[in-house]
DRENMI-259755 format. One line per field, with one value per residue (C-alpha): x, y, z; residue in three letters; residue number from 1. Coordinates in pm, 1 decimal. Each point is the difference from the previous one (the first is absolute). Last residue first. Layout:
c1 <- (X,...)
c2 <- (Y,...)
c3 <- (Z,...)
resn <- (ala,...)
resi <- (NUM,...)
***
This chain:
c1 <- (8744.9,-23.1,-329.6,-166.8,-135.7,254.5,-55.1,-194.5,191.4,27.2,-11.8,-220.9,-277.5,-237.5,260.7,51.1,-371.8,-1.2,299.7,-152.3,-359.5,175.8,203.4,-320.7,-185.5,291.0,-48.1,-329.8,90.6,249.0,-235.3,-258.0,233.6,101.4,-332.6,76.7,-269.0,-329.0,-297.1,-183.4,-281.4,141.6,344.9,-77.6,-186.1,299.0,235.3,-226.1,-18.0,366.4,33.5,-203.2,180.2,351.7,-149.3,-128.5,355.1,185.2,-195.4,38.3,366.2,16.2,-179.8,230.9,323.5,203.3,352.5,-44.6,-213.9,250.1,253.7,-278.0,-64.8,-300.9,119.3,103.4,-335.8,-18.0,140.2,382.3,265.2)
c2 <- (8762.8,139.6,-91.0,296.4,22.6,265.0,77.6,324.9,313.7,189.6,376.9,63.2,129.4,-269.6,-265.8,202.1,-65.6,-354.6,-62.8,199.3,-177.3,-340.0,139.4,117.3,-321.5,-163.0,219.8,-49.7,-382.1,21.5,210.7,-244.6,-294.2,157.8,-100.8,-360.1,-187.3,140.9,-184.9,272.1,72.9,351.6,-131.2,-290.1,247.7,227.9,-256.6,-151.6,369.1,20.3,-322.8,119.3,304.0,-179.2,-236.2,293.2,180.4,-303.8,-57.4,374.8,-3.5,-310.9,184.5,288.0,-190.7,-129.8,60.5,324.1,-213.3,-239.3,302.7,149.4,-278.6,-200.8,-374.5,66.9,144.4,306.3,155.7,125.1,-95.9)
c3 <- (-5499.2,369.5,166.2,99.4,381.7,70.2,376.3,101.3,63.4,290.7,49.5,-308.6,184.9,-98.5,109.3,328.7,52.5,-77.0,248.0,278.6,-41.7,52.3,296.5,183.7,-95.6,169.1,286.5,54.3,-1.5,276.7,224.1,-17.8,43.6,345.7,130.7,-9.7,176.8,-168.8,100.9,176.9,-277.5,-95.5,7.6,-235.2,-239.2,-4.5,-84.6,-256.2,-168.5,16.0,-170.3,-283.6,-26.8,-5.5,-266.1,-221.1,51.9,-88.8,-310.6,-101.9,49.4,-221.8,-271.2,38.6,-43.9,309.1,47.5,208.8,233.7,84.0,66.7,207.4,217.6,-49.6,34.8,371.7,85.8,178.5,298.3,-56.2,287.9)
resn <- (lys,ser,glu,glu,thr,asn,pro,ala,thr,arg,ile,gly,leu,glu,arg,glu,arg,val,ile,thr,tyr,ile,arg,ala,ile,asp,arg,arg,val,ala,lys,leu,arg,gly,his,asp,glu,leu,gln,gly,thr,ala,ala,ala,phe,arg,leu,asn,phe,leu,glu,ser,lys,ala,lys,ser,leu,glu,glu,ala,leu,arg,glu,asn,asp,met,gly,asp,leu,asn,thr,pro,thr,leu,asp,lys,ser,gly,ile,ala,met)
resi <- (81,80,79,78,77,76,75,74,73,72,71,70,69,68,67,66,65,64,63,62,61,60,59,58,57,56,55,54,53,52,51,50,49,48,47,46,45,44,43,42,41,40,39,38,37,36,35,34,33,32,31,30,29,28,27,26,25,24,23,22,21,20,19,18,17,16,15,14,13,12,11,10,9,8,7,6,5,4,3,2,1)
***
């Protein structure tokens, strides 16, 4: 069983454009910050969520890097006329 968010699977991430990936990365980083803060203050109940969010961030970075290297291509956002 894979660890991470169900909506951030590699196939779903591959279908997102670069701006959407940047938004998801920003949301995941802020969630990770909040989880770390909750863990430091002793209020965190689900410690497995830390690992899941870190893996989500890693998946997003992997997709972005593969696009930079030309391994993956970004989806076409142009409308056909």
